N, C-alpha and C positions, 0 to 999 in steps of 0.2 A: 945132358939135359935136364938132369934132376934139380941141380942147383939152379937153372934157369926159372924153371916153372915154380919153384918153391919161393923165387923172389918177387913173383907175380901177386899182386894184392887187389884184384878187380875182377868181378865176373859180372856178366849181364845175364839176366833171367828173363826169357822170353818165350813165348807160347809158341810150339813148332807149327809150321805151315804145311799144309798138304794140298793134294789135287795135281792135276796134270794140265789143267787149263790155265794159260797166262801165269805162269809162277812168278811170284813175288817175293823179293828178300824182305822178311820181317823187319820191322822198323826197331832201332834199338830204344830201350827205356832206360834212360840216363839214371844210374845209381852213385850216390856219395860214395867216396873212396872207403871210408872207414866202415860203411855197412855191408862191405862185399868181402872183405879180408878173410873170414873164415870159411866162405863158399868158395874162393879161389883157392884155398888151401886143399880142401876137399877134393876139387876137381884135379890138382896137382897129384894128390895121392893116387888117383885112381889111374892117371895117364902117363906120369913120369916115365915108368917102366916101359912103356909102348914105345914112347919117342925115342929111349934109349935105345931099345932092341930094334925098331924099325918094323917089327912083326905083327903088321896091320892084316886085317882080314883079306882073305884072296878073293879072286874073281867070282868063284862060285858063291860066295856070300853077298855079292850086290843085289840089290833090289832089281827085279826086272822091269819095274815101271814106277811111274808116278814122282813125286816130289817129297822132300823132309827138309824141315827147317831145324836149324841147330843155333845155339847161342853158347858164348863163351868169353874167352879172355885172350888178348893177344900181347905178347911182350916183345920189346924191340930195343935194340942197343947196336953194341958194335958185333963183328963178323961171329964172334965166339957165341954169342947167344944161340945161334942155330944148332950147335953142336954140344952146349953146357958148358964151355970152357971159360964163359964170362957171363956175368949177371946182367939182367936187364936194366936200362936206364929208364924206360917209358913203358908204361902199360895202358891198355885201352880195352874196350868192349868190342867185341865181334859178333856179327849175325851173318849166318851161313845158308845158303840154299843149295841142296843137290837136286838135280833136274835128271833123273835117270831115264827118262824118256830120250833127251839130247846128250846124254853123258856129259853134263857140264857141272860144273862147281863155282858158283859165285858168291860174293859176300861183300859185306860194308864193315868197316871199324872206325870208331869215333871215341868220343869222350876218353881221351888221352889225360894220363897224370904222370907227373915227375914222381918218380919212385923215392927220390931224397927227401922232397919236401912235401910231397902229396898235392902239391898245386896243378891246377888243371891247366893243359896246352890244348889250344884249338887245331883244328884240322881234321883230314879224313882220309881214308884208304880204301882201296877196292881189291878184292880177290877176284881173279878170273883164271879158272884152270880147266883142264880136260879130264875127264874121268877115262881111263884106259881098262876097257872091259877084258881084256886079256889078262891083266895083273890085279885089278881092282885097287890100284893106286891113281892119284891124281897128281898133275903137275901143270905149272902156269906161272903166274905173276902176281906181286903184291906190291901196289903202287900208290902213293899219295903224297901228301906233304904235312908237316907240321905248321902251324900258323901262330902269329902273335896275336892273342886276343886284344891287346890295346892297340894294334895297327901301327906299331912303331917298327918292328925289325921285318926283314925280308922272310917271306915263306921258305921254309927248308924241304925241298923234295926229296923222294926217296923211292928206290925200286929195288926188288928182289925176285929172283927166280925160286919158286917155292914148290915143294912135292910132300906128298904125305898119303894118308888113307883113312879108311874107316876100321871101327874098332867096336867090339860088344855085338850082342845078340842083335840079328839084323840091323847091324850097322847102326846103333843107335847114338855114336859118338864119331867126330871126325878130328883129326888133328894133322900137323904139317909144320914144317920147318924151312928156311931158306936163307940164302945170303945175296946180298946186292951192294949198292952204293947209295951214300946219303951225301947231299951236297950243301954244304954251310957257307956263307960269304968266305971269301978268301983269306980275310984278316982274322977267321975263325976256324981256319983249318981246311977249306975248300972240299974236295970230294975225298970221303973216306969210307971204310968198309962197314957195312950195315947188316946187320941180323935179325931175324924175324922167327917167331914159335907162337902157335897157336893151339888150342884146344877148345872143343865144343860139343855140348850135347843136346839131344832133341828134349 
């Protein structure tokens, strides 16, 4: 996972959201590609080893109630992105909400960039997962589509099963990865393997 995270070059900075009434995922504040590279590297330095080892916080470390908001970076590409055997192709920003009252983890991702040429890519994705109070881990789905901002090419939908957990004092960070499929037009490859990895902090 280390090579994958080090390839990521964007990080969203958002204010954490709290409270247990009608929890809402924080809106992503768009940042330019170049302006966030150093912050993304800092995030990867903190959590690469965690993603490699899978040694997340245990069930006893889960918060008993309330909500917590996290902001960070998501990287996607081929299936190998999920286990660090291949580098990401696209990066974006992610906002995540942990609802410890209802054992749910939800999130939104957007503001994607092509890593090779740093061009913006339209589209969005959603994270929908259940927190397992017996293990402290989460499992769910990451689904969405890339969109041509010029309105010429078809949307490119993707879907992955994703799992991960919390880290740090009082679960101040959340991270996960997974694999699935991405569907291009038939003349561009059709259905291919897809991988995703993310890390975010309060």
